[in-house]
C-alpha positions as CSV (number, residue, x, y, z in Angstrom):
1,M,-2.4,-85.6,-21.3
2,P,-4.3,-84.6,-24.5
3,P,-6.3,-87.3,-26.2
4,L,-4.4,-89.5,-28.7
5,P,-5.0,-88.9,-32.3
6,S,-6.5,-91.5,-34.6
7,P,-4.0,-93.4,-36.8
8,S,-4.8,-91.3,-39.8
9,A,-4.3,-88.1,-37.8
10,A,-1.0,-89.4,-36.3
11,A,0.3,-90.1,-39.8
12,A,-0.4,-86.5,-40.8
13,L,1.9,-85.2,-38.1
14,S,5.6,-84.5,-38.6
15,P,7.7,-87.6,-38.3
16,T,9.0,-87.1,-34.8
17,A,5.6,-85.8,-33.6
18,A,4.1,-89.2,-34.7
19,L,6.7,-91.3,-33.0
20,P,5.3,-91.3,-29.5
21,Y,1.9,-92.3,-30.9
22,L,3.2,-95.4,-32.7
23,T,2.9,-97.5,-29.6
24,K,-0.5,-96.1,-28.5
25,L,-2.6,-96.6,-31.6
26,A,-4.2,-99.7,-30.0
27,A,-5.4,-100.4,-26.5
28,N,-2.7,-101.4,-24.2
29,P,-3.9,-104.3,-22.0
30,H,-0.9,-103.8,-19.7
31,A,-1.7,-100.2,-18.9
32,S,-2.7,-101.2,-15.4
33,V,0.7,-102.7,-14.8
34,G,2.4,-99.5,-15.8
35,K,0.1,-97.4,-13.6
36,W,0.8,-99.8,-10.7
37,I,4.6,-99.4,-11.2
38,L,4.3,-95.6,-11.3
39,G,2.0,-95.6,-8.3
40,T,4.6,-97.6,-6.4
41,G,7.2,-95.0,-7.4
42,G,4.9,-92.3,-5.9
43,L,4.9,-94.3,-2.6
44,V,8.7,-94.5,-2.7
45,A,8.8,-90.7,-3.2
46,G,6.5,-90.3,-0.1
47,M,8.8,-92.6,1.9
48,V,11.9,-90.5,0.9
49,H,10.0,-87.4,2.1
50,V,9.0,-89.0,5.4
51,G,12.6,-90.2,5.9
52,G,13.8,-86.7,5.3
53,V,11.5,-85.3,8.0
54,T,12.5,-88.2,10.3
55,R,16.1,-87.1,10.0
56,L,15.4,-83.4,10.3
57,T,13.4,-84.0,13.5
58,K,16.3,-86.2,14.8
59,S,13.9,-89.1,15.2
60,G,16.0,-91.8,13.5
61,L,17.6,-93.3,16.6
62,S,14.4,-93.5,18.7
63,M,13.8,-97.2,17.8
64,T,16.7,-99.3,19.0
65,D,15.7,-102.6,17.6
66,W,14.5,-103.9,14.2
67,K,12.0,-106.5,13.3
68,P,11.7,-107.5,9.6
69,L,7.8,-107.6,9.8
70,G,7.5,-104.6,12.1
71,G,4.9,-104.4,14.8
72,L,2.6,-102.1,16.7
73,P,3.9,-99.1,18.7
74,P,3.7,-99.2,22.5
75,L,0.0,-99.0,23.5
76,T,0.1,-98.7,27.3
77,A,1.9,-96.4,29.7
78,A,4.0,-99.3,30.9
79,E,5.0,-100.2,27.4
80,W,6.0,-96.6,26.7
81,E,8.1,-96.4,29.8
82,A,9.9,-99.7,28.8
83,E,10.6,-98.3,25.3
84,F,11.9,-95.1,26.7
85,D,14.2,-97.0,29.1
86,R,15.6,-98.9,26.2
87,Y,16.3,-95.6,24.4
88,K,18.1,-94.3,27.5
89,Q,20.6,-97.2,27.2
90,H,22.1,-95.7,24.0
91,P,24.5,-92.8,23.6
92,E,22.0,-90.3,22.1
93,W,20.3,-90.1,25.4
94,Q,23.4,-88.6,27.0
95,Q,22.9,-85.4,24.9
96,R,19.1,-85.3,25.2
97,R,18.6,-85.8,29.0
98,S,16.0,-83.0,29.1
99,M,13.6,-85.1,26.9
100,T,10.3,-85.9,28.4
101,L,8.2,-89.0,27.6
102,D,5.9,-86.9,25.4
103,D,9.0,-85.7,23.5
104,F,10.1,-89.3,23.0
105,K,6.7,-90.3,21.7
106,Y,7.0,-87.6,19.1
107,I,10.3,-88.8,17.6
108,F,9.3,-92.5,18.1
109,Y,6.2,-92.1,16.0
110,W,8.2,-90.5,13.1
111,E,10.6,-93.3,13.0
112,W,7.9,-96.0,13.5
113,G,5.9,-94.4,10.7
114,H,8.9,-94.3,8.4
115,R,9.6,-98.0,8.9
116,M,6.0,-99.1,8.5
117,L,5.6,-97.0,5.4
118,G,8.6,-98.9,4.0
119,R,6.8,-102.2,4.7
120,T,3.6,-100.8,3.1
121,V,5.5,-100.0,0.0
122,G,6.9,-103.5,-0.1
123,L,3.5,-105.0,0.2
124,A,2.1,-102.5,-2.5
125,F,4.7,-103.9,-4.9
126,A,4.7,-107.6,-4.0
127,A,1.0,-108.3,-3.9
128,P,0.1,-106.8,-7.3
129,W,3.2,-108.3,-8.8
130,A,2.1,-111.8,-7.7
131,Y,-1.4,-111.1,-9.0
132,F,-0.2,-109.8,-12.4
133,A,2.3,-112.5,-12.8
134,M,-0.3,-115.3,-12.1
135,R,-2.6,-113.7,-14.7
136,G,0.2,-113.4,-17.3
137,R,-0.1,-109.6,-17.4
138,I,3.6,-108.8,-16.9
139,P,4.9,-107.7,-20.4
140,A,7.5,-109.8,-22.0
141,G,11.0,-108.6,-21.2
142,Y,10.0,-107.1,-17.9
143,H,10.1,-110.1,-15.6
144,G,13.7,-109.6,-14.7
145,R,13.1,-105.9,-14.0
146,M,10.4,-106.9,-11.5
147,V,12.8,-109.2,-9.7
148,T,15.4,-106.5,-9.6
149,L,13.0,-103.9,-8.2
150,F,11.8,-106.4,-5.5
151,A,15.4,-107.1,-4.5
152,M,16.2,-103.3,-4.4
153,G,13.3,-102.8,-2.1
154,G,14.2,-105.6,0.2
155,T,17.8,-104.5,0.4
156,Q,16.7,-100.9,1.3
157,G,15.3,-102.2,4.6
158,L,18.6,-103.9,5.5
159,V,20.5,-100.8,4.5
160,G,18.3,-98.6,6.7
161,W,18.9,-100.7,9.8
162,W,22.6,-100.9,8.9
163,M,22.5,-97.1,8.9
164,V,20.7,-96.8,12.2
165,K,23.1,-99.1,13.9
166,S,25.9,-96.7,13.2
167,G,24.2,-94.2,15.4
168,L,23.3,-96.5,18.3
169,G,27.0,-97.0,19.0
170,D,29.4,-94.4,20.3
171,D,29.8,-92.4,17.1
172,R,30.6,-89.0,18.7
173,R,31.9,-86.2,16.6
174,D,34.6,-84.2,18.4
175,D,33.5,-80.9,16.9
176,R,29.9,-80.9,18.2
177,H,29.9,-83.9,20.6
178,E,26.8,-85.1,18.8
179,I,25.6,-88.6,18.1
180,R,24.5,-89.1,14.5
181,V,24.5,-91.9,12.0
182,S,27.4,-92.4,9.6
183,P,27.1,-90.0,6.7
184,Y,28.4,-92.8,4.4
185,R,25.6,-95.1,5.4
186,L,23.0,-92.3,5.2
187,A,24.2,-91.6,1.6
188,A,23.9,-95.3,0.8
189,H,20.4,-95.4,2.3
190,L,19.2,-92.4,0.4
191,G,21.0,-93.4,-2.8
192,M,19.3,-96.8,-2.8
193,A,15.9,-95.2,-2.3
194,V,16.4,-92.7,-5.1
195,A,17.8,-95.4,-7.5
196,T,14.7,-97.6,-6.7
197,Y,12.4,-94.6,-7.4
198,G,14.1,-93.8,-10.7
199,T,14.0,-97.4,-11.9
200,L,10.3,-97.6,-11.0
201,V,9.6,-94.4,-13.0
202,Y,11.5,-95.5,-16.1
203,T,10.0,-99.0,-15.9
204,G,6.4,-97.6,-15.6
205,L,6.9,-95.3,-18.6
206,G,8.4,-98.1,-20.6
207,I,5.4,-100.5,-20.0
208,L,2.9,-97.8,-20.8
209,S,4.6,-97.0,-24.2
210,V,5.4,-100.5,-25.6
211,P,2.7,-102.1,-27.9
212,H,1.4,-105.4,-26.6
213,D,-1.2,-106.0,-29.2
214,A,-0.2,-108.1,-32.3
215,A,-1.7,-105.6,-34.8
216,A,-0.1,-102.7,-33.0
217,A,3.3,-104.3,-32.9
218,T,3.2,-105.0,-36.6
219,S,2.0,-101.5,-37.4
220,A,4.5,-99.8,-35.1
221,S,7.4,-101.8,-36.6
222,S,6.5,-100.8,-40.1
223,K,6.0,-97.2,-39.3
224,L,9.1,-97.1,-37.2
225,Q,11.1,-98.2,-40.2
226,Q,9.5,-95.5,-42.4
227,L,9.8,-92.7,-39.9
228,V,13.4,-93.3,-38.8
229,Q,14.5,-93.4,-42.4
230,S,12.5,-90.2,-43.2
231,L,14.2,-88.1,-40.5
232,P,17.1,-85.9,-41.6
233,S,20.4,-87.2,-40.3
234,S,21.1,-83.8,-38.7
235,A,17.8,-84.1,-36.8
236,M,18.6,-87.6,-35.5
237,A,22.1,-86.5,-34.5
238,H,20.6,-83.6,-32.5
239,A,18.1,-85.9,-30.8
240,R,20.9,-88.3,-29.9
241,K,22.9,-85.5,-28.3
242,L,19.8,-84.3,-26.4
243,R,19.3,-87.8,-25.0
244,V,22.9,-88.1,-24.0
245,G,22.5,-84.7,-22.3
246,A,19.3,-85.8,-20.5
247,V,21.0,-88.9,-19.2
248,G,23.9,-86.8,-18.1
249,V,21.7,-84.3,-16.3
250,T,19.9,-87.1,-14.6
251,G,23.2,-88.6,-13.4
252,L,24.4,-85.2,-12.2
253,T,21.1,-84.9,-10.3
254,F,21.7,-88.2,-8.6
255,A,25.2,-87.2,-7.6
256,T,23.9,-83.9,-6.2
257,I,21.3,-85.8,-4.1
258,L,24.1,-88.0,-2.7
259,S,26.2,-85.0,-1.9
260,G,23.1,-83.6,-0.1
261,A,23.2,-86.7,2.1
262,F,26.7,-85.9,3.2
263,V,25.6,-82.3,4.0
264,A,22.8,-83.7,6.1
265,G,25.0,-86.4,7.7
266,N,27.6,-83.9,8.8
267,D,25.0,-81.2,9.7
268,A,26.9,-78.9,7.3
269,G,23.8,-76.9,6.3
270,N,24.0,-74.9,9.4
271,A,27.4,-73.4,8.5
272,Y,28.4,-70.9,5.9
273,N,24.9,-69.6,5.6
274,T,25.7,-67.1,2.8
275,F,25.5,-67.3,-0.9
276,P,27.2,-67.3,-3.4
277,K,30.3,-66.9,-1.3
278,M,31.0,-69.0,1.8
279,N,31.7,-66.4,4.5
280,D,33.2,-64.0,2.0
281,Q,35.3,-66.7,0.3
282,W,34.6,-68.5,-2.9
283,I,36.6,-71.4,-1.7
284,P,37.3,-71.6,2.0
285,R,40.5,-73.6,1.5
286,E,41.7,-73.4,5.1
287,D,38.5,-74.9,6.4
288,M,38.3,-77.7,3.8
289,V,41.1,-79.8,5.3
290,D,41.1,-81.3,8.7
291,P,44.7,-82.6,9.5
292,S,43.3,-85.1,12.0
293,L,41.4,-87.0,9.3
294,E,43.3,-89.9,7.9
295,P,43.4,-90.9,5.1
296,R,43.0,-87.5,3.6
297,W,40.2,-88.4,1.2
298,R,37.9,-88.4,4.2
299,N,37.9,-84.6,4.0
300,M,35.8,-84.9,0.8
301,F,33.0,-86.5,2.9
302,E,33.4,-85.4,6.5
303,T,34.6,-81.8,6.6
304,T,31.8,-79.3,6.9
305,A,33.2,-76.8,4.4
306,T,34.1,-79.4,1.8
307,V,30.8,-81.3,1.8
308,Q,28.8,-78.0,1.6
309,W,31.1,-76.7,-1.2
310,N,30.7,-79.9,-3.1
311,H,26.9,-79.7,-2.8
312,R,26.9,-76.1,-3.9
313,V,29.0,-76.8,-7.0
314,L,27.0,-79.9,-8.0
315,G,23.7,-78.2,-7.4
316,T,24.6,-75.2,-9.5
317,S,26.1,-77.4,-12.2
318,T,22.8,-79.4,-12.3
319,A,20.7,-76.3,-12.7
320,V,23.0,-74.8,-15.4
321,S,23.2,-78.1,-17.3
322,A,19.4,-78.6,-17.2
323,L,18.7,-75.1,-18.4
324,T,21.3,-75.4,-21.2
325,L,19.8,-78.7,-22.3
326,A,16.4,-77.2,-22.3
327,G,17.6,-74.3,-24.4
328,L,19.3,-76.6,-26.9
329,G,16.3,-78.8,-27.1
330,L,13.9,-75.9,-27.7
331,A,15.8,-73.3,-29.6
332,H,18.2,-75.2,-31.8
333,P,17.4,-75.0,-35.6
334,A,17.1,-78.8,-35.7
335,A,14.8,-79.0,-32.7
336,R,11.6,-78.6,-34.7
337,S,12.1,-81.8,-36.7
338,A,14.1,-83.7,-34.0
339,V,12.1,-83.2,-30.8
340,T,8.7,-84.6,-30.1
341,P,6.0,-82.7,-28.3
342,Q,6.5,-85.0,-25.3
343,A,10.2,-84.4,-25.2
344,R,9.7,-80.7,-25.6
345,R,7.3,-80.4,-22.7
346,G,9.7,-82.5,-20.6
347,L,12.6,-80.2,-21.4
348,Q,10.6,-77.2,-20.4
349,V,9.7,-78.8,-17.1
350,L,13.3,-80.0,-16.5
351,G,14.8,-76.6,-17.0
352,G,12.1,-74.9,-14.8
353,V,12.3,-77.4,-11.8
354,A,16.1,-77.5,-11.8
355,V,16.3,-73.7,-11.5
356,G,13.5,-73.7,-8.9
357,Q,15.3,-76.4,-6.9
358,M,18.6,-74.5,-6.9
359,S,16.7,-71.4,-5.7
360,L,15.0,-73.3,-3.0
361,G,18.3,-74.7,-1.9
362,V,19.7,-71.2,-1.6
363,V,16.7,-70.0,0.4
364,T,17.0,-73.0,2.7
365,L,20.6,-72.3,3.4
366,L,20.1,-68.6,4.0
367,N,17.4,-69.4,6.6
368,Y,19.6,-72.0,8.4
369,V,17.7,-75.0,7.2
370,P,14.2,-74.8,8.7
371,L,12.3,-78.1,8.6
372,G,9.7,-77.1,6.1
373,L,12.1,-75.7,3.5
374,A,14.6,-78.5,4.0
375,A,11.9,-81.2,3.4
376,A,10.6,-79.3,0.3
377,H,14.2,-79.1,-1.0
378,Q,14.6,-82.8,-0.7
379,L,11.3,-83.4,-2.6
380,G,12.5,-80.9,-5.2
381,S,15.4,-83.1,-5.9
382,L,13.1,-85.9,-6.9
383,A,11.1,-83.6,-9.1
384,V,14.4,-82.8,-11.0
385,L,15.3,-86.5,-11.2
386,T,11.8,-87.4,-12.5
387,S,11.9,-84.7,-15.2
388,G,15.3,-86.0,-16.3
389,V,14.1,-89.6,-16.5
390,Y,11.0,-88.5,-18.4
391,V,13.1,-86.6,-21.0
392,A,15.6,-89.4,-21.4
393,H,12.7,-91.8,-21.9
394,S,10.8,-89.6,-24.3
395,L,14.0,-89.3,-26.5
396,R,14.5,-93.0,-26.6
397,Y,13.7,-93.0,-30.4
398,A,17.1,-91.4,-30.9
399,S,18.9,-94.5,-29.6
400,P,19.0,-97.4,-32.1
401,A,19.8,-99.8,-29.3
402,L,16.7,-98.8,-27.4
403,L,14.6,-98.9,-30.6
404,R,15.7,-102.4,-31.2
405,G,14.9,-103.3,-27.6
406,A,11.4,-101.7,-27.8
407,V,10.5,-103.5,-31.0
408,R,11.8,-106.8,-29.6
409,K,9.7,-106.4,-26.5
410,A,6.7,-105.6,-28.7
411,V,7.2,-108.6,-30.9
412,A,7.9,-110.9,-28.0
413,S,4.8,-109.7,-26.2
414,A,2.6,-110.0,-29.4
415,S,4.1,-113.3,-30.5
416,S,1.5,-115.3,-28.5
417,G,-1.1,-113.7,-30.9
418,G,0.5,-115.3,-33.9
419,V,2.1,-112.2,-35.4
420,G,4.6,-112.9,-38.1
421,K,8.2,-111.8,-37.3
422,G,9.4,-110.9,-40.8
423,A,8.3,-107.3,-40.9
424,P,9.3,-106.5,-37.2
425,A,12.7,-108.0,-37.9
426,M,13.2,-105.7,-40.9
427,A,12.2,-102.8,-38.7
428,I,14.7,-103.7,-36.1
429,K,17.5,-103.8,-38.7
430,A,16.3,-100.5,-40.1
431,A,16.2,-98.9,-36.6
432,A,19.8,-99.9,-36.0
433,K,21.1,-98.0,-39.0
């Protein structure tokens, strides 16, 4: 990130170019909190990646019990034999009878590592949270968000075990006679992880951009009022549309990720390995309905052709939408006065990574889903989501409601310093217009 300009230099910029600097003109004593939140988000992204590799290596059912606090892996030959014997009591062993003890160790370590990484992420969140809370470093207005994030992380562990249990029972699929976890529970597990990641990223960006110094809050409130009023109505309208579009692309990305979980849960990536058609058909209608599935809506989530078609359509729609949004944000006549440098860079990245992610998905499909490409494709989905969250956050000045919230947080956080509330209140009212 380039160095921030001085207050006088910021004032000389165009109105929207100055907006992102309004909250950074004074030192932010809570910057460490924001960096911790973003760092935790990075750990969650790493956990999603390891979880993807665990699934791709079919390691997820190697541990047949769950301990909330975890524990060490087997350390002696006798302990490994006992663990292997427990695994043999479950249905997956019936289709993997050729597995050796060394093979079992390989899949066990992937699952054990995934679980222990989850507990490490929980500790990396809980311990700093307790420290910052005791020191009064959590910004005003964010205490509830911290509780929500902690609850989401704790729930994720329970959802993970709930998912694994679905594969420890007799969950055979008649088409492939293969034991696998419920695709619905897999989607819930991945969806919870991605939602937690997105919330961490947005929270971290918010903490880093809200003034927490009394003088900065007063200055930002006054300048906010002046700048919002100085922007042409057409520019603000364009910025609002871009922000709605960014939120929409982010939501579409999330839906695409969930559809990918159903592709993985049904092993649908190893069928119809052609693009853009599916075995010479745009829509393989005859393969998309299994008469044995009741109720019929289950075909949307359990039929190989249907779940892959859904993922193709959603993935293509996400790439086209992101590219269109980037084009509107960068080439529209109102873009120069409506889009800040931060939002402009975010739009460029969003369009690029979305197209790259779609291309990577096509290459993965054509190559019958090799482990390396599949794992990279899953990480690419988080890159698209991150870009969408960043763009939506960088365009928050276009939302009066968010402006009010940002100023309120600034005033609340600075109130302990004795700042008067008259000027900020006027800015809040002005921002709402």
